[in-house]
N, C-alpha and C positions, 0 to 999 in steps of 0.2 A: 286239691282235693288229694293230689298223692305226696311221694315224700318229699324233701323241700333237699333235691341232691347237686345244689349250686351249681346248675345248668344254665350256662349262658347261653342267647341264641341272638343269632345276627342274621339280617336277610341272606338267603342263599339263594343258586340257580333256582335250586330245586323246592325252595319252601323254606322254614326257619334250620336254622344250623344249627349245629352247637359240636366244638371241638372234644370237647368232654364226652358227650356221648357218643358220638363216633370212634373215642378212643375204649368206652365202656362196652359197647358193642362187638368190638375188634377182639378185646379180652376174652368175652362169653363165645365166641365165635367159634364150632368146634366139636363145643360142649353141648351149651345148652341151646345154642341159636346154629343157625347153616344159612350162608350166603356166601356172595362171593365179593369181599373188600374190594379189587379193582373192578368191580363193575358198580360204580356210584352212579347208579342211574334213577330215574322216577318207577323204572319196570323192576328196579331189584327186590328178587324178594328174601325176605327175612321169617323163615321157616324155624320152628320147636324142633328139635332133636326129640323125636318120637321115647327114645329108649331113657331119656333123665327125667321126663315128665313126674314121676313117681317121686324121683327124687326132689323138687321143687315142690311139689303138694306137700311131702313129707316135712320140708324146709319153713314152708310155709304155717304149716298148723304146730311146729312145738317151738318155732324159735320167732315169730316175729306174735307183735300184739295185738290186743283187739281192736283197738283204733288204726295199726296200721292196715289189718286186715280189711275193716270197713275200707280205707281210703285206696286199697288195691281193687277191691269189688265196685267202687264206683266207678273207677279208671277204666276196669274191664268195659262195666255199664256202658259209659260214656261213648268207646269206641266200637262198641258193638254196633256193626253195619257198617261199619268205614273200616275194613279193616285190609280195603286193597291200596298197593300204592296210591294212587290217584286219591281215593278217598281220604285217605290220613294226610295226606297233600293238603287238602283242603282245609281240613277240618285244623290241622296245624299252622295254616295259613290265616285263617281268620282267627284264631286264636292270637295269633301273635298281634294281627294288626289290634286288634279289640285290646290287648295289653297296654295300647298305648293311644288309644281313641277309642274309650269307651262309651261314647255316644254314637257311634258309627251306627249308620243302618245298612241294611246287606247293601243297596247303591251307592254307599259314601264307598264301602270295604272292597263291591267291584272297580270302583274307578281306582283306587289305591293301587288293587293288583294291577290293572294296566297299567301303571306304573313302573310294576316291578323286573318282569321281564317279557320279551315278546311271547316265550311260550307261553307263559301264564294266561298273558291276553287273550292269547288266539283259545286256549283250554277251558280256561272257567268263566263259566257263566250265570247269570245271576241267579239260574237256579239250583244249582250246584251250590254256592253262597248262600242261599235262601236254606237251605239243608242243613248244613253246618253251621251256621247262624243257629236258626233253632233247635240243632242239639247241646250249643256250648249255652244258651241262655235255660236251657231245661236243666242245667246240671250249676249253671251257674253259682246258686244257693251252696253247693256242695265245696265250690272251690276256697282255696286255702288264702290264697295269693293274686292280688290284683285284678279280685271281682269288677264285674264290668257295672 
């Protein structure tokens, strides 16, 4: 759905993890984003730097193609309602599992999650998985790679 950023994800403690993405976010930290990179936990909030939002909007309007804008806005719509760290973790975890197991049901996904980490096993319930699964299925036709 979004840009192909050549990100490689692996199973991490809190969800899918990409070293490339971590370095990119660290690069943006302090100018477009604000977070404590030493506090790498599920509760770590990444906030937009309010003073630079206009710069970002101007860049989007002036420098990206119409197809890139469509992908950007589709991605924003996909995560709408999933902006908390826990919600994003669930959405990313379900997506990560579905990338490799396209025919998995929410029950199958939950069983996979139970084998991920003790923390995920304790926190993620079938209801959470079903909500994330439904959202991903709603956007399935917009995904550009590895659709389910």
